[in-house]
C-alpha positions as CSV (number, residue, x, y, z in Angstrom):
1,X,109.8,95.4,108.5
2,X,108.7,98.2,106.2
3,X,111.5,100.1,104.3
4,X,110.7,103.7,104.3
5,X,114.2,105.0,103.6
6,X,114.0,106.8,100.2
7,X,115.8,109.4,98.0
8,X,113.9,111.9,95.9
9,X,116.1,114.5,94.2
10,X,118.2,116.3,96.8
11,X,116.3,114.9,99.8
12,X,116.4,111.6,101.6
13,X,113.9,110.2,104.1
14,X,115.7,108.2,106.7
15,X,114.3,106.0,109.5
16,X,116.4,107.4,112.3
17,X,115.2,105.4,115.2
18,X,113.2,102.1,115.7
19,X,111.7,101.5,119.2
20,X,109.6,98.6,120.4
21,X,105.9,99.3,120.7
22,X,103.1,98.1,123.1
23,X,103.6,94.5,121.8
24,X,106.2,92.4,119.9
25,X,104.2,93.0,116.7
26,X,104.4,96.7,116.9
27,X,107.3,99.1,116.2
28,X,107.8,102.9,116.6
29,X,109.7,104.6,113.8
30,X,111.2,108.1,113.8
31,X,111.7,109.5,110.4
32,X,113.8,112.4,109.4
33,X,114.4,114.4,106.1
34,X,117.9,115.0,105.2
35,X,119.2,117.4,102.5
36,X,121.0,120.6,101.9
37,X,123.6,119.6,104.4
38,X,121.2,119.2,107.3
39,X,118.5,117.1,108.9
40,X,115.1,117.7,110.3
41,X,112.5,115.7,112.0
42,X,109.7,114.5,109.5
43,X,107.2,112.3,111.4
44,X,106.6,109.3,113.6
45,X,105.4,106.0,112.2
46,X,103.7,103.2,114.2
47,X,103.8,99.9,112.4
48,X,101.7,97.0,113.5
49,X,102.6,93.8,111.5
50,X,99.4,92.0,112.4
51,X,98.7,89.1,114.7
52,X,96.0,86.3,114.4
53,X,92.9,88.1,113.1
54,X,94.2,91.5,113.8
55,X,95.1,93.1,110.4
56,X,98.5,95.0,109.8
57,X,98.4,98.8,109.8
58,X,100.7,101.8,109.7
59,X,99.9,105.1,111.4
60,X,101.7,108.3,110.5
61,X,101.5,111.1,113.1
62,X,103.1,114.3,114.4
63,X,104.0,115.1,110.8
64,X,106.3,118.2,110.3
65,X,104.5,120.3,107.7
66,X,107.8,122.1,106.6
67,X,110.9,120.0,107.3
68,X,114.0,121.8,106.0
69,X,111.7,124.5,104.6
70,X,110.1,122.0,102.2
71,X,106.3,121.8,102.1
72,X,105.6,118.2,102.9
73,X,101.9,118.0,102.2
74,X,101.4,117.9,98.4
75,X,105.1,116.8,97.9
76,X,106.4,113.7,96.0
77,X,107.9,112.6,99.3
78,X,104.4,112.5,100.8
79,X,103.1,110.4,97.9
80,X,106.1,108.1,97.9
81,X,105.8,107.3,101.5
82,X,102.2,106.4,101.1
83,X,103.1,104.3,98.1
84,X,105.8,102.4,100.1
85,X,103.3,101.7,102.8
86,X,100.7,100.4,100.3
87,X,103.4,98.1,98.9
88,X,104.3,96.8,102.3
89,X,100.8,96.1,103.5
90,X,99.1,92.9,102.7
91,X,95.5,92.8,101.4
92,X,93.2,94.4,103.9
93,X,96.1,96.2,105.6
94,X,95.3,99.7,106.8
95,X,96.9,103.1,106.8
96,X,96.1,106.0,109.2
97,X,97.5,109.6,108.5
98,X,97.0,112.5,111.0
99,X,95.8,115.5,108.9
100,X,95.6,118.4,111.5
101,X,98.7,120.0,110.0
102,X,97.4,119.7,106.4
103,X,95.2,122.7,106.4
104,X,93.7,122.0,103.0
105,X,92.5,118.5,104.0
106,X,91.4,119.8,107.5
107,X,89.3,122.5,106.1
108,X,87.8,120.3,103.4
109,X,86.8,117.7,105.9
110,X,85.4,120.3,108.4
111,X,83.2,121.5,105.4
112,X,81.8,118.0,105.2
113,X,83.6,116.8,102.1
114,X,84.0,113.0,101.7
115,X,87.6,111.9,102.6
116,X,88.4,110.8,99.1
117,X,87.6,114.3,97.8
118,X,90.0,115.9,100.3
119,X,93.6,116.7,99.2
120,X,95.1,114.0,101.3
121,X,92.3,111.5,100.5
122,X,92.9,111.9,96.7
123,X,96.6,111.1,97.1
124,X,95.9,108.0,99.3
125,X,93.2,106.9,96.8
126,X,95.7,107.5,93.8
127,X,98.3,105.2,95.4
128,X,95.6,102.4,95.8
129,X,93.9,102.9,99.3
130,X,90.1,102.5,99.3
131,X,87.3,102.7,101.9
132,X,88.6,106.0,103.2
133,X,87.4,107.2,106.4
134,X,87.6,110.5,108.5
135,X,88.6,109.5,112.1
136,X,87.7,112.9,113.4
137,X,86.9,111.4,116.8
138,X,89.4,108.6,117.4
139,X,88.2,106.2,120.0
140,X,89.8,105.3,123.3
141,X,92.7,106.9,124.9
142,X,95.7,106.0,122.6
143,X,94.5,106.6,119.2
144,X,95.9,110.0,118.7
145,X,94.5,112.9,116.7
146,X,92.3,113.4,113.7
147,X,93.3,111.1,110.8
148,X,92.2,109.7,107.5
149,X,92.2,105.9,107.4
150,X,92.2,103.7,104.3
151,X,92.4,100.0,103.3
152,X,94.4,98.0,100.8
153,X,91.9,96.0,98.8
């Protein structure tokens, strides 16, 4: 299982809860940010460890843009979470990150910029993800909101 517990300065990211997903290969994680004597919801993560020809992936969603008053998007915490996911995934594993709360990324993609030129896309690219794609109309009924997807090559 992926290790997303981390400490950066006075803050800690902790996996507060792990639930079973839609299959035995999928887990749902609740992440919180702890610091300054309190704790706040950070995001949900859905982790699919792969099965057969289905490649592993991690999706981050319902991201709190200002947990404990800290601006998440653009922070070292954001970068470190993406880096940890990159290390966890095998070759051709994927990441998906909802961006509707990241106004800078949202507006760049609405203007038609390529995903790797958006703020979030640059961070994902810098930690190693490639083939970035803007999933502005997720397919099906359970795919959630708008997100950037990338692959580990």
